[in-house]
N, C-alpha and C positions, 0 to 999 in steps of 0.2 A: 186321404192326403192330397189327391188331385184337386178335390173341390176346395179344400183350404188354401192350397197354393193359388188357385185361379182367384178366390176371393182376395188374397193378399194383393196379387198382381192387379186385379181390378179396382178393388176398393182403396188400396193404399198407394200403390204406383200410378192408378188411373190409366191403365193401358187396357185396350180392346183384348178381350181374352175369350178363348173358346177351350172346352175340355172335350175330348173325343175318348171314348172308350171302345176297345175292340173285343174280339173274343165272343164270349157267351153273354157278356154285357150285364152281368148280375148286379152291379152297383148302379148303373144306369136304370135298370129295370126296377129296382128298388126305390130309387128317387122318383120315378114316374108314378109308381104305385102309391107312394106317400102322397105326392102333390096332385095326382090326377086319377087316382083309383085304377081301374083295370084297362085303361085306354092303352092301346098299341100305339108307341111313338118312337121316332129315331131322332127327334130334335125337340128341345124346349129351351126357354130362356128364364134365367132365374138371378135377380140382383145383377143386371147387366152382363151377365156371363151366358154364352151360348154352349149347351151341352148337346153333345151328338152320341149317337150309337151308330157304329159302322162295321159291316161285315165285309166290306169290299174294299181293296186298296184304292181304287179309283175314287172312291169317296173322299179319301183323305186329300188327294190333290185338289178337288173342288173346294174342300174347306180351307185349305192353305191359300187359296187364291181370293178369299174374301177379305183381304187386308187386315187381319188380325194382327196385333203386335206380338202376342203369344198365343201358341196352340200347344196345350199340354195334352199329350197322347198317352193314355194308360194301355199299354200292350197287354198287360197282366200275364197269365199262365201261357199264353200264345206267342211270347217274345221270339221263340224260334222261328215261327210262322212268318213274323213281320221283320226279319233280320234287315233286309235292305232298306225298309222305312225306317227302322230304328237308327241305322248307321247315318241316315240324313238328318237327324235331329242334331240341333246346335248344341244343346246341353242335354247330357244323359244323367239320368238320376235311377239308382237302383234301390228298391225297397227290399228290405230284409230283416230277419230275426235271428239272434243267437240263443234264443231260448231253445232248449233241448228238442221239444216237440216239433220245432220248425226249421232247425238249424239245416238238417239234410237238403231240404228243398233250397234253401238259400244257397248252400254250398255248390248245389248242381248249377245254379244261376251263375255264381262266381266262376266256376270252371268253364262254362260255356262262353261267357263273354271275354274271359282272359285271352282268348284266341283271336278276338276282333280288333281291328286296328284302333288305336287310341283308348283302349279300355282303361289303361292306367289313369286317365283323366276324368272318369266317370265318377259321381259323387254317390256314395252309399249311405242312405239313411237307414239306420239299424235300430230295432227295438230289442230290449234285453237288459241284463245287468252291465253296468259301465266297465267293469273289470274284464268281462268276457268279449264286450265290444271293443276295448282297446287290444286285447290279444287278437282278436280276429284281424282287426286294422292291421297290426304289426306283422302277423304270420301271413297274411295274404298280400300285404304291400298295396293296400288301396286307401284312398282317401274317403273318410266318412265322418258322420255325426251321429249323436244318438237323437232317436226320434222322440219328440216330446208328444205328450197326451194333447188331443185336441177334442173338446167335447163337443163343440158346435163348428163345423167346417166353414159356415157363412158368417161367423163373427170372429175377427181377429183381435185377440187380447193383447195387451202389452208385452206380457211375457213370450209371445209367439213372434213378435217383430224381429228379434235377434235371430231367431232360428231361420225364418224366411230369407233374412238379408245374406246369411251364409250359403243358402241354396242358390240365390240369384245374385 
């Protein structure tokens, strides 16, 4: 989702964009493996988007001073570790699922962020059955939208434009 959002911002909005992955960096490492093989990297550029993997918060400050219009940070499962940095973000998006096998993890995130300032303004992007999503949004009093399928995060299709406009 972060790569697709970056593709939209960079390609459609024509804004200088970076994507930063924290934690274990599994998505970043998978992208590096696909593009460059077994090379160890913490940075690469793809379609005018800069991708970073960082393990130290000091690196985020350096990235933010590179005059990007947007820096998308994927805090992943380590969101608790990066709470202070998360709160500094201008827009906050939570990814979750109401599917039974993933809902417990999402509820844990919802409970955690509920105690943070401004959490009522965060946008939840939720996968699962639409009726279950509506029930979740209503009972948890959060704002959210249904996640749409994205086959290729580097190509934004017409049906995806409305989705990204709602996020940004």
